[in-house]
C-alpha positions in Angstrom: 58.3 -97.2 -8.5 61.6 -95.9 -9.9 65.2 -96.7 -8.9 65.6 -93.7 -6.6 62.5 -94.7 -4.5 63.8 -98.2 -4.2 67.2 -97.0 -3.1 65.7 -94.8 -0.5 63.5 -97.7 0.7 66.6 -100.0 0.9 68.6 -97.6 3.0 65.5 -96.9 5.2 65.2 -100.6 5.9 69.0 -100.9 6.5 68.7 -98.2 9.1 66.4 -100.4 11.1 68.9 -103.3 10.8 71.9 -101.2 11.8 70.0 -99.8 14.8 69.4 -103.3 16.0 65.6 -102.8 15.9 64.9 -106.4 15.0 67.1 -107.7 17.8 65.4 -105.5 20.3 62.0 -106.6 18.9 62.9 -110.3 19.2 64.0 -109.8 22.9 60.9 -107.7 23.7 58.5 -110.2 22.0 60.2 -113.1 23.8 59.6 -111.4 27.2 56.0 -110.8 26.3 55.6 -114.4 25.2 57.0 -115.6 28.6 54.5 -113.3 30.4 51.6 -114.7 28.4 52.7 -118.2 29.2 52.7 -117.4 32.8 49.2 -115.9 32.5 48.0 -119.0 30.7 49.3 -121.2 33.5 47.1 -119.4 35.9 44.0 -120.1 33.9 41.8 -122.9 35.2 40.1 -123.8 31.9 40.8 -123.1 28.3 44.3 -122.1 29.0 45.3 -122.4 25.3 42.7 -119.9 24.2 43.6 -117.5 27.0 47.3 -117.7 26.1 46.5 -117.1 22.4 44.3 -114.1 23.3 46.7 -112.5 25.8 49.8 -113.1 23.6 48.1 -111.8 20.5 46.8 -108.7 22.1 50.1 -107.8 23.9 52.2 -108.5 20.8 49.9 -106.5 18.5 50.0 -103.4 20.8 53.7 -103.7 21.1 54.2 -104.0 17.4 52.1 -100.9 16.8 53.9 -98.9 19.5 57.4 -100.0 18.3 56.8 -99.4 14.6 55.2 -96.0 15.1 57.9 -94.8 17.4 60.7 -96.0 15.2 59.2 -94.3 12.1 58.8 -91.0 13.9 62.3 -91.0 15.6 63.9 -92.1 12.4 62.4 -89.3 10.4 63.3 -86.7 13.1 66.9 -87.9 13.2 67.1 -87.6 9.4 65.7 -84.1 9.6 68.1 -83.1 12.3 71.1 -84.5 10.5 70.1 -82.6 7.4 69.8 -85.8 5.5 66.4 -84.7 4.2 67.8 -81.5 2.7 70.7 -83.5 1.2 68.3 -85.9 -0.6 66.2 -83.1 -1.9 69.2 -81.2 -3.1 69.5 -83.9 -5.7 67.4 -84.0 -8.9 64.7 -85.9 -7.0 61.0 -85.2 -6.6 59.6 -85.0 -3.1 57.0 -87.6 -3.9 59.8 -90.1 -4.8 61.4 -89.4 -1.4 58.0 -90.0 0.4 57.1 -93.2 -1.4 60.7 -94.5 -1.0 60.5 -94.0 2.8 57.0 -95.5 2.9 58.2 -98.6 1.0 61.1 -99.0 3.4 58.9 -98.8 6.4 56.5 -101.2 4.7 59.3 -103.7 4.5 60.0 -103.1 8.2 56.3 -103.7 8.9 56.4 -107.1 7.1 59.3 -108.3 9.3 57.6 -107.0 12.5 54.3 -108.7 11.5 56.2 -112.0 10.9 58.1 -111.8 14.2 54.9 -111.1 16.1 53.2 -114.1 14.5 55.9 -116.7 15.2 55.1 -117.3 18.9 51.4 -117.7 18.1 52.2 -120.9 16.1 52.1 -122.7 19.4 48.5 -121.8 20.0 46.8 -121.2 16.7 46.4 -123.1 13.4 48.3 -121.8 10.4 45.2 -120.8 8.4 43.7 -118.3 10.9 47.2 -117.1 11.9 48.0 -116.1 8.3 44.8 -114.0 8.1 45.6 -112.5 11.5 49.2 -111.7 10.4 48.0 -110.1 7.1 45.5 -108.0 9.0 48.3 -106.9 11.4 50.4 -106.0 8.4 47.6 -103.8 7.1 47.3 -102.2 10.6 51.1 -101.5 10.7 51.0 -99.9 7.2 48.2 -97.5 8.2 50.0 -96.5 11.4 53.3 -96.0 9.4 51.5 -93.6 7.0 49.8 -91.9 9.9 53.2 -91.5 11.7 54.8 -89.9 8.7 51.9 -87.5 8.2 51.9 -86.5 11.9 55.7 -85.9 11.8 55.4 -83.7 8.7 52.6 -81.8 10.3 53.9 -81.2 13.8 57.6 -81.8 13.5 57.9 -82.9 17.1 58.4 -86.4 18.4 56.2 -86.1 21.5 53.3 -84.4 19.8 53.5 -86.6 16.7 53.6 -89.9 18.7 50.8 -88.7 21.0 48.6 -87.9 18.0 49.4 -91.2 16.3 48.5 -93.2 19.5 45.3 -91.1 19.9 44.4 -91.9 16.3 45.0 -95.6 16.8 43.1 -96.0 20.1 40.2 -93.8 19.0 39.9 -95.8 15.8 40.0 -99.0 17.8 37.4 -98.0 20.3 35.0 -95.8 18.2 32.4 -98.5 17.9 32.3 -98.9 21.6 32.0 -95.1 22.0 29.1 -95.0 19.6 27.3 -97.7 21.6 27.9 -95.8 24.8 26.5 -92.7 23.3 23.3 -94.6 22.4 22.9 -96.1 25.8 19.3 -96.1 27.1 20.4 -94.9 30.5 21.6 -91.6 29.1 19.3 -88.6 28.9 18.2 -88.4 25.3 16.3 -85.7 23.3 18.4 -82.8 24.6 20.3 -80.5 22.3 23.7 -81.3 23.9 23.1 -85.1 23.6 22.1 -84.8 19.9 25.1 -82.6 19.2 27.5 -85.0 20.9 26.0 -88.0 19.1 26.3 -86.2 15.8 29.9 -85.2 16.6 30.9 -88.8 17.4 29.4 -90.1 14.2 31.2 -87.5 12.2 34.5 -88.4 13.8 33.8 -92.1 13.2 33.1 -91.5 9.6 36.6 -90.0 9.2 38.5 -92.8 10.9 39.3 -96.3 9.8 37.3 -99.1 11.5 40.3 -100.6 13.2 38.0 -102.7 15.4 37.7 -105.0 12.4 41.5 -105.4 12.1 43.6 -108.1 13.8 40.7 -109.4 16.0 41.6 -111.5 18.9 38.7 -114.0 18.4 40.4 -115.0 15.1 43.1 -116.6 17.3 40.8 -118.0 19.9 38.1 -119.5 17.6 40.0 -119.8 14.4 37.1 -118.5 12.3 39.0 -116.0 10.2 38.5 -116.1 6.4 38.7 -114.1 3.2 35.3 -112.4 4.1 37.0 -111.0 7.2 40.2 -109.9 5.5 38.6 -108.2 2.4 37.1 -105.2 4.2 40.4 -104.8 6.1 42.4 -104.7 2.8 39.9 -102.3 1.2 40.1 -99.9 4.2 43.9 -100.1 4.2 44.1 -99.1 0.5 41.6 -96.2 0.9 43.2 -94.7 4.0 46.7 -95.2 2.7 45.8 -93.1 -0.3 44.2 -90.5 1.9 47.1 -90.3 4.4 49.7 -90.3 1.6 47.9 -87.5 -0.2 47.8 -85.4 3.0 51.4 -86.1 3.7 52.5 -85.1 0.2 50.5 -81.9 0.4 52.3 -81.1 3.6 55.7 -82.1 2.2 55.4 -80.0 -0.9 54.4 -77.0 1.3 57.6 -77.1 3.3 60.2 -74.4 2.4 63.7 -75.8 2.8 
């Protein structure tokens, strides 16, 4: 990583600071924490586990939503302000620009993952919480790369954010969709059923298995370990390379 990429990363991170993103995140996470506390008080038994599960799920979804939306809007604002053209008018490769932005958003993801994990200290032991936080960081990195790719491809905030959220929820629920497609109550043996089942499996093969990321039971039962984190890290590396390669192809094709 050269000096130009690090400079781009630093100013990308400073943009989040100057836009008070972290202050907003703290306020939002605090409100969600209060809501989870209220839900836990309504539980008759195992209130601590319920609070951990509800808080973790709500904070994870909020972190994904907030990070993806900020990445997309930040890139769009830079395009509209002609900052992108200004950077590329310098003797700078487009790949340097991309990896600089990705590194800056990765630093943002680290802070968001840390802020999300802080309230969970009240419910979960440090060991499982660290694995959960690292898995959330991997999830945020994937969604950041997906957000950049979708923005390069579609160039529209609404479409890009919709596609990113569809990518996330489809990746999260694909295992459940596969199980439903194999349900014994469905009519099997027909051409349509075979085609749909094959289509679902092809889509699942192209998506990361986000169902294995940042699992709620890690917080409730505290059974997370390196065996759980290793496939998460490997998938993150593979899909980061794929998403980055696709984004670079799209970036180099743009005529500015």
